[in-house]
N, C-alpha and C positions, 0 to 999 in steps of 0.2 A: 543540609543537603550537601556530602561531598563534591567539590568541585575539581575536574580532572585534567591537569596542563598538560601532562605530558600524554601526548597523541598516541605513543605507541603501549603504553603501560596501563594495564588494568588488574593489576597485581592485588588479591585481596578481593575483589568487587564480586560478589554473590548474586548470580544469574539464575532469577527462575527460567529454566529452559521447557516450554512448553512446546510439544509436537501435536499437531492434530491432523484429521486425514486426507491431506492432500501427497497422496503416495508416491505421485512422479515428482515430488520435488525433496524427497527425503535424504536423496543421496546429497543433494546443495546443503540439506539442513546439517546434515551430520558433519560436512566439511567445515562450516561456519562454529560448530560446537567444538570442533578439534582446533580450530584456529583461537577462539576465545580462549580455551584451556590453554594454548599455548602462550597467550597473551599473560597469563596469571590468574585469570578468573576461575572463579568456583563455581559450578554448576548443581544445580538441586533440579533433577530431570521430572519431568510432568509428562504424561500422555493421556490424552483421551481415551475414552473407551475404544473407539474406533481404530485408534492408530495403534494402540497396545494389542488388539484381538484379533484385527482381520490380516489374512494374509492373502497377496496380490502377486502378479507378475514382477513386481519392483523386489519382493522378497516374502519370506513369511512372518509372521506375527512375531516368532521368538526369536528368530535372528534379526530384525529391528530392535527389539527391546534391549537383547543382549549386547548390541551395538552401541547402543546410548547409554547402556549402565557400564560399559567397559570405558568411554570415553569420558564420563562423569565420574566415575570411580565411586558410584553408589546406587543405589536400589531406586528405580522409579516411583513415584507416587501415581499411583493407578485409581485411587478412592477418592471419593468426596470426604470421607472423614479424615482421610490423611491428607488432603489438602487445606482444610480448613485451618490450622496451626499457624500456615505460612506468615499471616500477616501477625497474630498474637505473639508467636515468637521472635518475630523479626528477625526471619531467614533470609530475605532478600532484599537487595537494593534497587534492584530494577527486574523487572519481568519481560521475557523475549517469549512471544508467540510466533513460532517459525517450524512450519509453515501453518499457517491461519487461514483456515477454511471459510467460504463465506458463511456457511451454518453458525462456525463459532463466532464471526464477527458481529452477525445479526443478534446473537444472544448476547453479546456484551453490551451492544449498543441499546438493548431493551432490558439491560441489569437480570437477564435470566440466567440462573445458579444451578444448573444442572448436569454437571459434568465435573471431572477432576480439574479438567483445563478451566471452566468457566469458575470454578471456587478458587484454584490457585491464582486468578487474576483479582477475582472479587477480594479475596482475603488479603492480598498482596496490597489493594488500593488501600484499604482502611490506613495505611501508614502514609499516603499520599505521596506515592512514589510513582517512577513514571512505568509506564507498559510500554513494550514496542512491538507493533505488530508488522510480519512478514506477510503479507496477502498471497494467496494463491487461489484463483477461483475463476471458473469458466464463465460466471455470468454477474461478474463484478462490474461491468458496466450496462447492466440488466436489472434483475431483481433486485440484486444486492446493493445497486447504488445507493440506494436511499439510507441504509445503514452504515454505510463507509462514510457518507456524508455527515451522519450524527456523530461517528467516532472523531473525524475531524475536527469537529468544534466539542468535543468533550475534554476537560481538563485532565491532564496526565497520560495521555494517549498520542504515541509517537507512531510514523509508518517509516519502514525501511521503504526507500525510492520505489516506486510502481512502473510497471512498464507494461505494454501490449506486446505479448508474447508471439501471436499469431494473429495479425488483423485480417487477414484474407480468409483464412479457415475458422477463425475463434474469435470474431470482431467484437463480443461481449467479454473477452478474457483478460484478466490482468494477473501480472504475476512481479513479486518484490525481485530487485537486484540483490540477490542474496549475498553477493560480494559487498556489498554497503551495509552489512549488518551491524559490523564492531563499530564504524562511524556513524551509526545511527545512534547505536548504544552510547558512545560517547556525548553526543550533542545532547541525547534525552537526560543524561544525567547532569547537565547544564541547563535544562529546563528550554531547550532549542529543539525545534525540527529542523532536519537535516535538509538541506535544499541543494537542487532540486527535487522536490518529491515527485515528481511525474517526470520521467523520461522522456 
């Protein structure tokens, strides 16, 4: 595994950039994608079916897909069959799922592969390389907590530091601090979890 000593340099690092359906955090995810590219990283964009097909008040599906493709300067991987070669072809150094919904986290914890997003992660993991999750879920401290617990103790998984985004109105909700994405990736590439993981 490569060790990255220059904290400002991700030149040539191939990052699988997977987006799942936490639509209210898409703007933050896009901002991080742009920053990763500015650091010299190459993005391989992947979207879950929901992320690429559902239009919401945060933007149409076509607009969201076009924005990610423009940032990455390549077409989005949108099917299971197109995601499967990621591992065999050694396409990625690290896989980032941002945002990562509780639905996707649960599937990853249970090794369920039924979407482009989960296939991308599974295929990448065959090379024993790091996967970084930026959690965004309204029930992270409720029904989804057991799955996050499993992932915290599963090798090769790392978390962008997490905080309660609205303890009064949404006491079970957790959202990653997206501004810590790049630092988390750098730590994960060295086999370390960025700390503190709970803000």
